[in-house]
All heavy atoms as TSV, in Angstrom:
chain	resi	resn	atom	element	x	y	z
A	1	MET	N	N	1.946	-30.243	13.554
A	1	MET	CA	C	1.638	-29.875	12.185
A	1	MET	C	C	0.178	-29.383	12.109
A	1	MET	O	O	-0.691	-30.039	12.660
A	1	MET	CB	C	1.867	-31.012	11.259
A	1	MET	CG	C	1.742	-30.729	9.821
A	1	MET	SD	S	2.300	-32.064	8.784
A	1	MET	CE	C	0.773	-32.647	8.165
A	2	ALA	N	N	-0.058	-28.324	11.418
A	2	ALA	CA	C	-1.390	-27.774	11.292
A	2	ALA	C	C	-2.233	-28.572	10.283
A	2	ALA	O	O	-1.754	-28.875	9.204
A	2	ALA	CB	C	-1.306	-26.281	10.858
A	3	VAL	N	N	-3.429	-28.879	10.663
A	3	VAL	CA	C	-4.333	-29.604	9.787
A	3	VAL	C	C	-5.614	-28.829	9.710
A	3	VAL	O	O	-6.203	-28.457	10.762
A	3	VAL	CB	C	-4.618	-31.049	10.308
A	3	VAL	CG1	C	-5.557	-31.756	9.416
A	3	VAL	CG2	C	-3.301	-31.813	10.464
A	4	GLN	N	N	-6.139	-28.598	8.516
A	4	GLN	CA	C	-7.361	-27.835	8.359
A	4	GLN	C	C	-8.528	-28.621	8.900
A	4	GLN	O	O	-8.619	-29.844	8.790
A	4	GLN	CB	C	-7.585	-27.424	6.885
A	4	GLN	CG	C	-7.917	-28.585	5.989
A	4	GLN	CD	C	-8.094	-28.151	4.556
A	4	GLN	OE1	O	-7.611	-27.057	4.182
A	4	GLN	NE2	N	-8.761	-28.909	3.760
A	5	GLN	N	N	-9.505	-27.904	9.503
A	5	GLN	CA	C	-10.629	-28.584	10.111
A	5	GLN	C	C	-11.723	-28.779	9.047
A	5	GLN	O	O	-12.409	-29.826	9.097
A	5	GLN	CB	C	-11.143	-27.734	11.278
A	5	GLN	CG	C	-12.227	-28.448	12.101
A	5	GLN	CD	C	-12.507	-27.711	13.362
A	5	GLN	OE1	O	-12.003	-26.595	13.590
A	5	GLN	NE2	N	-13.287	-28.265	14.220
A	6	ASN	N	N	-11.897	-27.812	8.143
A	6	ASN	CA	C	-12.917	-27.900	7.167
A	6	ASN	C	C	-12.295	-27.548	5.811
A	6	ASN	O	O	-11.420	-26.654	5.704
A	6	ASN	CB	C	-14.085	-26.928	7.415
A	6	ASN	CG	C	-14.779	-27.269	8.715
A	6	ASN	OD1	O	-15.062	-28.462	9.004
A	6	ASN	ND2	N	-15.039	-26.250	9.539
A	7	LYS	N	N	-12.791	-28.169	4.754
A	7	LYS	CA	C	-12.331	-27.909	3.392
A	7	LYS	C	C	-12.795	-26.534	2.938
A	7	LYS	O	O	-13.968	-26.181	3.149
A	7	LYS	CB	C	-12.812	-28.966	2.443
A	7	LYS	CG	C	-12.366	-28.786	1.016
A	7	LYS	CD	C	-12.856	-29.863	0.111
A	7	LYS	CE	C	-12.379	-29.654	-1.305
A	7	LYS	NZ	N	-12.956	-30.689	-2.207
A	8	LYS	N	N	-11.899	-25.711	2.314
A	8	LYS	CA	C	-12.258	-24.421	1.791
A	8	LYS	C	C	-12.877	-24.633	0.420
A	8	LYS	O	O	-12.294	-25.272	-0.454
A	8	LYS	CB	C	-11.028	-23.516	1.679
A	8	LYS	CG	C	-11.368	-22.135	1.267
A	8	LYS	CD	C	-10.136	-21.228	1.327
A	8	LYS	CE	C	-10.018	-20.635	2.702
A	8	LYS	NZ	N	-9.022	-19.536	2.763
A	9	SER	N	N	-14.076	-24.080	0.199
A	9	SER	CA	C	-14.820	-24.277	-1.096
A	9	SER	C	C	-14.090	-23.478	-2.166
A	9	SER	O	O	-13.368	-22.522	-1.920
A	9	SER	CB	C	-16.259	-23.811	-0.905
A	9	SER	OG	O	-16.304	-22.428	-0.767
A	10	PRO	N	N	-14.332	-23.847	-3.454
A	10	PRO	CA	C	-13.715	-23.114	-4.550
A	10	PRO	C	C	-14.136	-21.626	-4.560
A	10	PRO	O	O	-13.313	-20.773	-4.937
A	10	PRO	CB	C	-14.275	-23.846	-5.803
A	10	PRO	CG	C	-14.587	-25.198	-5.357
A	10	PRO	CD	C	-15.006	-25.068	-3.929
A	11	SER	N	N	-15.334	-21.351	-4.136
A	11	SER	CA	C	-15.767	-19.927	-4.043
A	11	SER	C	C	-14.933	-19.138	-3.000
A	11	SER	O	O	-14.434	-18.056	-3.310
A	11	SER	CB	C	-17.229	-19.842	-3.648
A	11	SER	OG	O	-17.650	-18.557	-3.457
A	12	LYS	N	N	-14.794	-19.664	-1.822
A	12	LYS	CA	C	-13.988	-19.039	-0.801
A	12	LYS	C	C	-12.527	-18.945	-1.210
A	12	LYS	O	O	-11.829	-17.965	-0.892
A	12	LYS	CB	C	-14.127	-19.730	0.540
A	12	LYS	CG	C	-15.503	-19.667	1.151
A	12	LYS	CD	C	-15.845	-18.256	1.591
A	12	LYS	CE	C	-17.198	-18.234	2.229
A	12	LYS	NZ	N	-17.566	-16.866	2.597
A	13	ARG	N	N	-12.035	-19.966	-1.849
A	13	ARG	CA	C	-10.600	-19.963	-2.334
A	13	ARG	C	C	-10.433	-18.847	-3.328
A	13	ARG	O	O	-9.437	-18.141	-3.297
A	13	ARG	CB	C	-10.293	-21.310	-2.946
A	13	ARG	CG	C	-8.833	-21.449	-3.393
A	13	ARG	CD	C	-8.651	-22.743	-4.137
A	13	ARG	NE	N	-9.409	-22.677	-5.366
A	13	ARG	CZ	C	-9.895	-23.821	-5.951
A	13	ARG	NH1	N	-9.746	-24.971	-5.445
A	13	ARG	NH2	N	-10.590	-23.692	-7.095
A	14	GLY	N	N	-11.436	-18.636	-4.207
A	14	GLY	CA	C	-11.331	-17.539	-5.149
A	14	GLY	C	C	-11.355	-16.188	-4.556
A	14	GLY	O	O	-10.671	-15.247	-4.949
A	15	MET	N	N	-12.165	-16.025	-3.483
A	15	MET	CA	C	-12.213	-14.782	-2.738
A	15	MET	C	C	-10.911	-14.510	-2.077
A	15	MET	O	O	-10.442	-13.361	-1.976
A	15	MET	CB	C	-13.326	-14.814	-1.689
A	15	MET	CG	C	-14.710	-14.831	-2.234
A	15	MET	SD	S	-15.911	-14.954	-0.925
A	15	MET	CE	C	-17.338	-15.398	-1.840
A	16	HIS	N	N	-10.222	-15.533	-1.589
A	16	HIS	CA	C	-8.915	-15.419	-0.902
A	16	HIS	C	C	-7.886	-14.883	-1.871
A	16	HIS	O	O	-7.005	-14.121	-1.522
A	16	HIS	CB	C	-8.490	-16.770	-0.347
A	16	HIS	CG	C	-7.157	-16.763	0.283
A	16	HIS	ND1	N	-6.922	-16.199	1.501
A	16	HIS	CD2	C	-5.963	-17.266	-0.126
A	16	HIS	CE1	C	-5.623	-16.337	1.813
A	16	HIS	NE2	N	-5.004	-16.998	0.844
A	17	ARG	N	N	-7.987	-15.316	-3.145
A	17	ARG	CA	C	-6.994	-14.922	-4.182
A	17	ARG	C	C	-7.415	-13.686	-4.953
A	17	ARG	O	O	-6.795	-13.422	-5.969
A	17	ARG	CB	C	-6.803	-16.061	-5.112
A	17	ARG	CG	C	-6.243	-17.357	-4.474
A	17	ARG	CD	C	-6.159	-18.452	-5.458
A	17	ARG	NE	N	-5.581	-19.643	-4.881
A	17	ARG	CZ	C	-5.599	-20.818	-5.437
A	17	ARG	NH1	N	-6.119	-21.009	-6.608
A	17	ARG	NH2	N	-5.033	-21.878	-4.808
A	18	ALA	N	N	-8.382	-12.971	-4.508
A	18	ALA	CA	C	-8.950	-11.876	-5.313
A	18	ALA	C	C	-7.971	-10.764	-5.597
A	18	ALA	O	O	-8.041	-10.139	-6.628
A	18	ALA	CB	C	-10.169	-11.282	-4.525
A	19	HIS	N	N	-6.975	-10.506	-4.720
A	19	HIS	CA	C	-6.043	-9.381	-4.881
A	19	HIS	C	C	-4.739	-9.783	-5.582
A	19	HIS	O	O	-3.834	-8.956	-5.680
A	19	HIS	CB	C	-5.746	-8.676	-3.562
A	19	HIS	CG	C	-6.970	-8.036	-2.997
A	19	HIS	ND1	N	-7.504	-6.897	-3.532
A	19	HIS	CD2	C	-7.781	-8.354	-1.942
A	19	HIS	CE1	C	-8.551	-6.506	-2.821
A	19	HIS	NE2	N	-8.743	-7.400	-1.870
A	20	ASP	N	N	-4.660	-11.024	-5.970
A	20	ASP	CA	C	-3.378	-11.495	-6.577
A	20	ASP	C	C	-3.114	-10.862	-7.971
A	20	ASP	O	O	-1.976	-10.820	-8.354
A	20	ASP	CB	C	-3.367	-13.042	-6.720
A	20	ASP	CG	C	-3.229	-13.718	-5.352
A	20	ASP	OD1	O	-2.962	-13.008	-4.371
A	20	ASP	OD2	O	-3.377	-14.926	-5.318
A	21	PHE	N	N	-4.144	-10.456	-8.627
A	21	PHE	CA	C	-3.976	-10.008	-9.999
A	21	PHE	C	C	-4.407	-8.558	-10.172
A	21	PHE	O	O	-4.994	-8.189	-11.211
A	21	PHE	CB	C	-4.799	-10.917	-10.933
A	21	PHE	CG	C	-4.350	-12.340	-10.904
A	21	PHE	CD1	C	-5.062	-13.272	-10.186
A	21	PHE	CD2	C	-3.176	-12.713	-11.521
A	21	PHE	CE1	C	-4.635	-14.612	-10.149
A	21	PHE	CE2	C	-2.753	-14.010	-11.491
A	21	PHE	CZ	C	-3.464	-14.974	-10.761
A	22	LEU	N	N	-4.085	-7.663	-9.227
A	22	LEU	CA	C	-4.368	-6.290	-9.385
A	22	LEU	C	C	-3.491	-5.718	-10.489
A	22	LEU	O	O	-2.294	-6.047	-10.583
A	22	LEU	CB	C	-4.121	-5.517	-8.087
A	22	LEU	CG	C	-5.085	-5.790	-6.984
A	22	LEU	CD1	C	-4.648	-5.072	-5.694
A	22	LEU	CD2	C	-6.478	-5.352	-7.328
A	23	SER	N	N	-4.063	-4.840	-11.310
A	23	SER	CA	C	-3.340	-4.354	-12.465
A	23	SER	C	C	-2.234	-3.329	-12.105
A	23	SER	O	O	-1.067	-3.534	-12.394
A	23	SER	CB	C	-4.306	-3.741	-13.464
A	23	SER	OG	O	-5.052	-2.690	-12.828
A	24	THR	N	N	-2.603	-2.229	-11.512
A	24	THR	CA	C	-1.599	-1.228	-11.151
A	24	THR	C	C	-1.818	-0.824	-9.655
A	24	THR	O	O	-2.915	-0.837	-9.133
A	24	THR	CB	C	-1.795	0.079	-11.972
A	24	THR	OG1	O	-3.114	0.578	-11.784
A	24	THR	CG2	C	-1.553	-0.245	-13.447
A	25	PRO	N	N	-0.718	-0.513	-8.959
A	25	PRO	CA	C	-0.868	-0.106	-7.585
A	25	PRO	C	C	-1.537	1.263	-7.477
A	25	PRO	O	O	-1.379	2.112	-8.301
A	25	PRO	CB	C	0.600	-0.007	-7.082
A	25	PRO	CG	C	1.382	0.212	-8.286
A	25	PRO	CD	C	0.665	-0.510	-9.403
A	26	PRO	N	N	-2.342	1.462	-6.450
A	26	PRO	CA	C	-3.028	2.735	-6.276
A	26	PRO	C	C	-2.018	3.863	-5.908
A	26	PRO	O	O	-1.186	3.657	-5.070
A	26	PRO	CB	C	-4.002	2.518	-5.129
A	26	PRO	CG	C	-3.458	1.354	-4.390
A	26	PRO	CD	C	-2.723	0.511	-5.399
A	27	LEU	N	N	-2.140	4.971	-6.621
A	27	LEU	CA	C	-1.228	6.056	-6.365
A	27	LEU	C	C	-1.947	7.267	-5.786
A	27	LEU	O	O	-3.155	7.412	-5.966
A	27	LEU	CB	C	-0.550	6.516	-7.684
A	27	LEU	CG	C	0.285	5.448	-8.388
A	27	LEU	CD1	C	0.778	5.976	-9.729
A	27	LEU	CD2	C	1.438	4.997	-7.535
A	28	ALA	N	N	-1.203	8.086	-5.042
A	28	ALA	CA	C	-1.808	9.292	-4.464
A	28	ALA	C	C	-0.895	10.460	-4.786
A	28	ALA	O	O	0.296	10.291	-5.067
A	28	ALA	CB	C	-1.875	9.147	-2.929
A	29	VAL	N	N	-1.487	11.693	-4.792
A	29	VAL	CA	C	-0.705	12.901	-5.013
A	29	VAL	C	C	-0.617	13.641	-3.684
A	29	VAL	O	O	-1.606	13.899	-3.050
A	29	VAL	CB	C	-1.435	13.739	-6.083
A	29	VAL	CG1	C	-0.664	15.092	-6.242
A	29	VAL	CG2	C	-1.532	13.011	-7.371
A	30	GLU	N	N	0.635	13.979	-3.335
A	30	GLU	CA	C	0.860	14.696	-2.080
A	30	GLU	C	C	0.330	16.164	-2.261
A	30	GLU	O	O	0.741	16.847	-3.196
A	30	GLU	CB	C	2.375	14.733	-1.751
A	30	GLU	CG	C	2.727	15.431	-0.490
A	30	GLU	CD	C	2.073	14.804	0.723
A	30	GLU	OE1	O	1.995	13.543	0.794
A	30	GLU	OE2	O	1.568	15.520	1.561
A	31	PRO	N	N	-0.558	16.631	-1.348
A	31	PRO	CA	C	-1.159	17.958	-1.567
A	31	PRO	C	C	-0.154	19.113	-1.470
A	31	PRO	O	O	-0.350	20.139	-2.112
A	31	PRO	CB	C	-2.223	18.048	-0.429
A	31	PRO	CG	C	-1.810	17.012	0.541
A	31	PRO	CD	C	-1.058	15.949	-0.161
A	32	THR	N	N	0.895	18.994	-0.652
A	32	THR	CA	C	1.801	20.119	-0.479
A	32	THR	C	C	2.863	20.237	-1.571
A	32	THR	O	O	3.149	21.266	-2.060
A	32	THR	CB	C	2.535	20.026	0.862
A	32	THR	OG1	O	3.205	18.768	0.969
A	32	THR	CG2	C	1.581	20.203	2.002
A	33	THR	N	N	3.401	19.070	-2.006
A	33	THR	CA	C	4.473	19.085	-2.977
A	33	THR	C	C	4.041	18.665	-4.368
A	33	THR	O	O	4.752	18.846	-5.329
A	33	THR	CB	C	5.635	18.197	-2.532
A	33	THR	OG1	O	5.154	16.833	-2.409
A	33	THR	CG2	C	6.191	18.685	-1.227
A	34	GLY	N	N	2.886	17.997	-4.494
A	34	GLY	CA	C	2.431	17.503	-5.786
A	34	GLY	C	C	3.086	16.224	-6.244
A	34	GLY	O	O	2.954	15.804	-7.389
A	35	GLU	N	N	3.860	15.550	-5.337
A	35	GLU	CA	C	4.533	14.289	-5.697
A	35	GLU	C	C	3.542	13.153	-5.779
A	35	GLU	O	O	2.536	13.104	-5.020
A	35	GLU	CB	C	5.603	13.943	-4.639
A	35	GLU	CG	C	6.761	14.903	-4.601
A	35	GLU	CD	C	7.709	14.481	-3.529
A	35	GLU	OE1	O	7.286	14.405	-2.377
A	35	GLU	OE2	O	8.880	14.232	-3.866
A	36	VAL	N	N	3.828	12.227	-6.644
A	36	VAL	CA	C	3.053	11.002	-6.774
A	36	VAL	C	C	3.752	9.940	-5.972
A	36	VAL	O	O	4.935	9.718	-6.115
A	36	VAL	CB	C	2.903	10.591	-8.236
A	36	VAL	CG1	C	2.110	9.316	-8.341
A	36	VAL	CG2	C	2.179	11.699	-9.009
A	37	HIS	N	N	3.006	9.219	-5.081
A	37	HIS	CA	C	3.576	8.128	-4.328
A	37	HIS	C	C	2.510	7.084	-4.057
A	37	HIS	O	O	1.325	7.284	-4.348
A	37	HIS	CB	C	4.119	8.683	-2.972
A	37	HIS	CG	C	3.041	9.373	-2.118
A	37	HIS	ND1	N	2.320	8.668	-1.188
A	37	HIS	CD2	C	2.567	10.611	-2.145
A	37	HIS	CE1	C	1.447	9.533	-0.610
A	37	HIS	NE2	N	1.606	10.702	-1.169
A	38	LEU	N	N	2.957	5.943	-3.536
A	38	LEU	CA	C	1.992	4.874	-3.188
A	38	LEU	C	C	1.111	5.353	-2.013
A	38	LEU	O	O	1.561	6.049	-1.135
A	38	LEU	CB	C	2.745	3.637	-2.717
A	38	LEU	CG	C	3.473	2.846	-3.836
A	38	LEU	CD1	C	4.261	1.736	-3.169
A	38	LEU	CD2	C	2.511	2.273	-4.805
A	39	ARG	N	N	-0.145	4.950	-2.065
A	39	ARG	CA	C	-1.057	5.342	-0.983
A	39	ARG	C	C	-0.594	4.714	0.335
A	39	ARG	O	O	-0.032	3.645	0.391
A	39	ARG	CB	C	-2.493	4.891	-1.283
A	39	ARG	CG	C	-3.125	5.678	-2.401
A	39	ARG	CD	C	-4.570	5.374	-2.620
A	39	ARG	NE	N	-5.418	5.482	-1.421
A	39	ARG	CZ	C	-5.925	6.599	-0.981
A	39	ARG	NH1	N	-5.717	7.736	-1.589
A	39	ARG	NH2	N	-6.664	6.569	0.068
A	40	HIS	N	N	-0.786	5.425	1.427
A	40	HIS	CA	C	-0.405	5.068	2.790
A	40	HIS	C	C	1.109	4.907	2.923
A	40	HIS	O	O	1.555	4.218	3.830
A	40	HIS	CB	C	-1.097	3.745	3.219
A	40	HIS	CG	C	-2.592	3.860	3.129
A	40	HIS	ND1	N	-3.298	3.280	2.099
A	40	HIS	CD2	C	-3.466	4.459	3.927
A	40	HIS	CE1	C	-4.584	3.562	2.291
A	40	HIS	NE2	N	-4.728	4.264	3.393
A	41	HIS	N	N	1.933	5.539	2.092
A	41	HIS	CA	C	3.349	5.570	2.195
A	41	HIS	C	C	3.839	7.003	2.225
A	41	HIS	O	O	3.185	7.890	1.693
A	41	HIS	CB	C	3.988	4.819	1.014
A	41	HIS	CG	C	3.822	3.344	1.090
A	41	HIS	ND1	N	2.639	2.703	0.878
A	41	HIS	CD2	C	4.750	2.364	1.318
A	41	HIS	CE1	C	2.800	1.399	1.033
A	41	HIS	NE2	N	4.110	1.197	1.282
A	42	VAL	N	N	5.038	7.229	2.747
A	42	VAL	CA	C	5.653	8.511	2.791
A	42	VAL	C	C	6.157	8.866	1.400
A	42	VAL	O	O	6.694	8.037	0.714
A	42	VAL	CB	C	6.748	8.572	3.805
A	42	VAL	CG1	C	7.421	9.919	3.860
A	42	VAL	CG2	C	6.215	8.234	5.182
A	43	SER	N	N	6.029	10.158	0.975
A	43	SER	CA	C	6.516	10.571	-0.331
A	43	SER	C	C	8.047	10.633	-0.305
A	43	SER	O	O	8.643	10.681	0.762
A	43	SER	CB	C	5.939	11.918	-0.705
A	43	SER	OG	O	6.437	12.903	0.138
A	44	PRO	N	N	8.703	10.669	-1.491
A	44	PRO	CA	C	10.138	10.708	-1.574
A	44	PRO	C	C	10.784	11.887	-0.761
A	44	PRO	O	O	11.892	11.784	-0.295
A	44	PRO	CB	C	10.439	10.809	-3.004
A	44	PRO	CG	C	9.292	10.144	-3.678
A	44	PRO	CD	C	8.115	10.492	-2.812
A	45	ASN	N	N	10.077	13.001	-0.674
A	45	ASN	CA	C	10.605	14.154	0.035
A	45	ASN	C	C	10.325	14.107	1.574
A	45	ASN	O	O	10.614	15.071	2.283
A	45	ASN	CB	C	10.092	15.462	-0.525
A	45	ASN	CG	C	10.811	15.841	-1.746
A	45	ASN	OD1	O	11.848	15.304	-2.109
A	45	ASN	ND2	N	10.249	16.767	-2.529
A	46	GLY	N	N	9.652	13.033	2.044
A	46	GLY	CA	C	9.406	12.909	3.470
A	46	GLY	C	C	8.084	13.427	3.938
A	46	GLY	O	O	7.934	13.643	5.129
A	47	PHE	N	N	7.155	13.727	3.053
A	47	PHE	CA	C	5.834	14.265	3.460
A	47	PHE	C	C	4.788	13.129	3.517
A	47	PHE	O	O	4.843	12.151	2.774
A	47	PHE	CB	C	5.361	15.273	2.470
A	47	PHE	CG	C	6.007	16.622	2.590
A	47	PHE	CD1	C	7.162	16.909	1.923
A	47	PHE	CD2	C	5.476	17.607	3.432
A	47	PHE	CE1	C	7.800	18.136	2.068
A	47	PHE	CE2	C	6.080	18.835	3.540
A	47	PHE	CZ	C	7.282	19.092	2.841
A	48	TYR	N	N	3.914	13.231	4.471
A	48	TYR	CA	C	2.761	12.324	4.601
A	48	TYR	C	C	1.548	13.095	4.996
A	48	TYR	O	O	1.566	13.792	6.028
A	48	TYR	CB	C	3.017	11.198	5.615
A	48	TYR	CG	C	1.920	10.204	5.667
A	48	TYR	CD1	C	1.769	9.270	4.598
A	48	TYR	CD2	C	1.012	10.149	6.710
A	48	TYR	CE1	C	0.741	8.330	4.689
A	48	TYR	CE2	C	0.051	9.206	6.788
A	48	TYR	CZ	C	-0.125	8.306	5.735
A	48	TYR	OH	O	-1.115	7.381	5.763
A	49	ARG	N	N	0.501	13.122	4.160
A	49	ARG	CA	C	-0.717	13.839	4.357
A	49	ARG	C	C	-0.475	15.307	4.688
A	49	ARG	O	O	-1.076	15.909	5.502
A	49	ARG	CB	C	-1.544	13.209	5.479
A	49	ARG	CG	C	-1.966	11.783	5.128
A	49	ARG	CD	C	-2.793	11.168	6.207
A	49	ARG	NE	N	-4.048	11.881	6.367
A	49	ARG	CZ	C	-4.917	11.714	7.352
A	49	ARG	NH1	N	-4.660	10.853	8.296
A	49	ARG	NH2	N	-6.028	12.372	7.414
A	50	GLY	N	N	0.438	15.952	3.893
A	50	GLY	CA	C	0.652	17.353	4.028
A	50	GLY	C	C	1.614	17.777	5.089
A	50	GLY	O	O	1.876	19.015	5.249
A	51	LYS	N	N	2.186	16.867	5.869
A	51	LYS	CA	C	3.096	17.235	6.953
A	51	LYS	C	C	4.431	16.574	6.710
A	51	LYS	O	O	4.516	15.468	6.224
A	51	LYS	CB	C	2.561	16.796	8.290
A	51	LYS	CG	C	1.240	17.495	8.667
A	51	LYS	CD	C	0.734	17.021	9.999
A	51	LYS	CE	C	-0.590	17.631	10.323
A	51	LYS	NZ	N	-1.191	17.103	11.521
A	52	LYS	N	N	5.501	17.288	7.099
A	52	LYS	CA	C	6.870	16.718	7.025
A	52	LYS	C	C	7.082	15.732	8.156
A	52	LYS	O	O	7.028	16.154	9.349
A	52	LYS	CB	C	7.860	17.869	7.093
A	52	LYS	CG	C	9.290	17.432	6.854
A	52	LYS	CD	C	9.538	17.201	5.399
A	52	LYS	CE	C	11.082	17.073	5.177
A	52	LYS	NZ	N	11.376	16.734	3.836
A	53	VAL	N	N	7.278	14.448	7.849
A	53	VAL	CA	C	7.351	13.424	8.877
A	53	VAL	C	C	8.748	12.754	8.905
A	53	VAL	O	O	9.133	12.191	9.956
A	53	VAL	CB	C	6.308	12.375	8.773
A	53	VAL	CG1	C	4.947	12.976	9.030
A	53	VAL	CG2	C	6.350	11.722	7.420
A	54	VAL	N	N	9.528	12.860	7.814
A	54	VAL	CA	C	10.833	12.242	7.752
A	54	VAL	C	C	11.872	13.251	7.364
A	54	VAL	O	O	11.662	14.032	6.437
A	54	VAL	CB	C	10.832	11.073	6.743
A	54	VAL	CG1	C	12.189	10.454	6.630
A	54	VAL	CG2	C	9.839	10.039	7.145
A	55	LYS	N	N	12.966	13.277	8.091
A	55	LYS	CA	C	14.075	14.206	7.754
A	55	LYS	C	C	14.897	13.611	6.606
A	55	LYS	O	O	15.326	12.463	6.676
A	55	LYS	CB	C	14.917	14.379	8.988
A	55	LYS	CG	C	15.931	15.546	8.851
A	55	LYS	CD	C	16.615	15.756	10.212
A	55	LYS	CE	C	17.491	16.951	10.171
A	55	LYS	NZ	N	18.171	17.178	11.460
A	56	THR	N	N	15.084	14.368	5.530
A	56	THR	CA	C	15.779	13.896	4.367
A	56	THR	C	C	17.151	14.521	4.339
A	56	THR	O	O	17.440	15.487	5.036
A	56	THR	CB	C	15.031	14.188	3.051
A	56	THR	OG1	O	14.790	15.584	2.973
A	56	THR	CG2	C	13.695	13.474	3.023
A	57	LYS	N	N	18.034	14.070	3.405
A	57	LYS	CA	C	19.390	14.652	3.245
A	57	LYS	C	C	19.314	16.108	2.829
A	57	LYS	O	O	20.171	16.900	3.145
A	57	LYS	CB	C	20.165	13.867	2.233
A	57	LYS	CG	C	20.536	12.460	2.710
A	57	LYS	CD	C	21.379	11.713	1.675
A	57	LYS	CE	C	21.720	10.362	2.158
A	57	LYS	NZ	N	22.500	9.629	1.219
A	58	ALA	N	N	18.300	16.473	2.041
A	58	ALA	CA	C	18.192	17.865	1.614
A	58	ALA	C	C	17.891	18.829	2.741
A	58	ALA	O	O	18.175	20.021	2.630
A	58	ALA	CB	C	17.092	17.950	0.541
A	59	ASP	N	N	17.302	18.315	3.837
A	59	ASP	CA	C	16.949	19.148	4.977
A	59	ASP	C	C	18.209	19.516	5.838
A	59	ASP	O	O	18.101	20.461	6.599
A	59	ASP	CB	C	15.904	18.471	5.831
A	59	ASP	CG	C	14.627	18.292	5.084
A	59	ASP	OD1	O	14.373	19.026	4.168
A	59	ASP	OD2	O	13.846	17.363	5.465
A	60	GLU	N	N	19.238	18.753	5.735
A	60	GLU	CA	C	20.386	18.985	6.656
A	60	GLU	C	C	21.171	20.183	6.309
A	60	GLU	O	O	21.173	20.774	5.334
A	60	GLU	CB	C	21.283	17.711	6.605
A	60	GLU	CG	C	20.593	16.522	7.198
A	60	GLU	CD	C	21.438	15.256	7.090
A	60	GLU	OE1	O	22.442	15.285	6.463
A	60	GLU	OE2	O	20.998	14.264	7.669
């Protein structure tokens, strides 16, 4: 069983939980298609950073 070696202070505990209450997820606009998607994710049409990276049903 894991046992902590040192107690985490309230300040460090608060820093650990800093991202728990983010208001809205960061969005990005794809430069080629103008689609809005989550940052660091592929857009619905399969583009990432201006290049086609995923083959979609529309491409077949």
